N, C-alpha and C positions, 0 to 999 in steps of 0.2 A: 525588525525581522518579521517576515510574513511566513506563516506555516499552513500547510494543508495536511489534513489527517484523513487517511483512508482505512476503512475496515473492510478487508477483502476476504473472499471465500474461494476455496479451491473447487475445481470441477469434481463432481461425485466419483468419477472413476480413478482419481488420483489419491494416493495416500499422502499423509502429511509430509513425509520425507521427500517424496517425489515433487510435491508442490514447492517445498522449501528449496530443493536443489535447483529446480527450474527458475524460480524467482531470483535466486542468488547468482546463478551462473549465466543465465540467458537474459531475463527481462530487465533486471536492474542495470546491467551494463548497457543494454540497448537504450533504455530511457536516458541514461546519462550521456550517451553519445549523440542523441537526438536533441536534447534540451540542456545546453551548457549553462543556462541561468540558474539551474538547481544548485544550491550551495551546500545542501545537506540532504541525505537520502537514507533514512533508517527503515529497516524492516524488523518488526518485533513479533515474535511468534509465541503464542501461549503454550505453556508446558502442559500438553494434554494428559501426561501421566499424573499430574497433580490435581486434575479435575475429578471431583467425586459427585457423579450425578445421583439424583434421587433414585430410589428403588424403582425398577422397571424402565429406566431411561438409560440411554447410552451417552457417552461423551459427545458424540455427534448431535444428539438431541439437544444438549444444553450449551454447547460451544457454538456461538453464533457467527464466528469469524475465525479465519486461520492465520491472519496477520494484521497487525496495525502498522501501517506505513505512514511515515512522517516526511514530508518534503519541506525544505526550508529555502527561503529566498532572502538575500541580504536586504532588499528594499523593494519598493513599489515597481521600480524599473525592471528588476529581475522577475517579479511576479507577472508584470505585463508582458514581458518576453515569453514567459511560459504560456500565458493565455494565447498569445499570437501563434506560438508553435502549435498549440492544441487545435487551432482553427485551420492550420495548413492541411489541405486534403491528403497530401502524400504522407506527412507525419502521422496523421490520424489513421490512415490506412495501415501503415506499418505497425503502429501500436495496437490497434484493434486485432490485426491478424495474429500478433504475438500473444495478446491476452486470451484469445480464443483457445490457445494451447493449454492454459492452466487456470484461468480465473472464471468464476461464476459471476458474470456481470450483473445478473438479476439480484444477487445477494449483496453485492459490494456497495459501499457508501463512501462519498468524499465530502469533506467539510473544510471550509476556511476557518482557521482557529485564531481567536483573539487571546494570545498568551498573556498571563499575568503572573509575575514571579514575586514571591515574598522575599524580603531582605534576608540575607544569610545571618544565622545566629551569631552573636558576638562571641 
């Protein structure tokens, strides 16, 4: 399995709920329709109500991202298909146009992950 992990941030004019709603109802379905080689697509949202910033700071000052996204591919072929799709000018145009509605691309980061699992306890 190959994984990509993205730490993404919302545009400043969006509140967290509007960001989450857009991501879940518009962007995630769009991505899955454009790139069928994705075999797992998680969106993980930090619970801002549990963040306790230091005195004089806000939650927005300390929370550096609004979602952690994990994309999974069964194998190298699936990942290579994803990379080819991301080089397609039309797919890139569609994705970038949609991301402009809710993501702050300057703050977002994407990483290829080398996952290591510990054995399950006996």
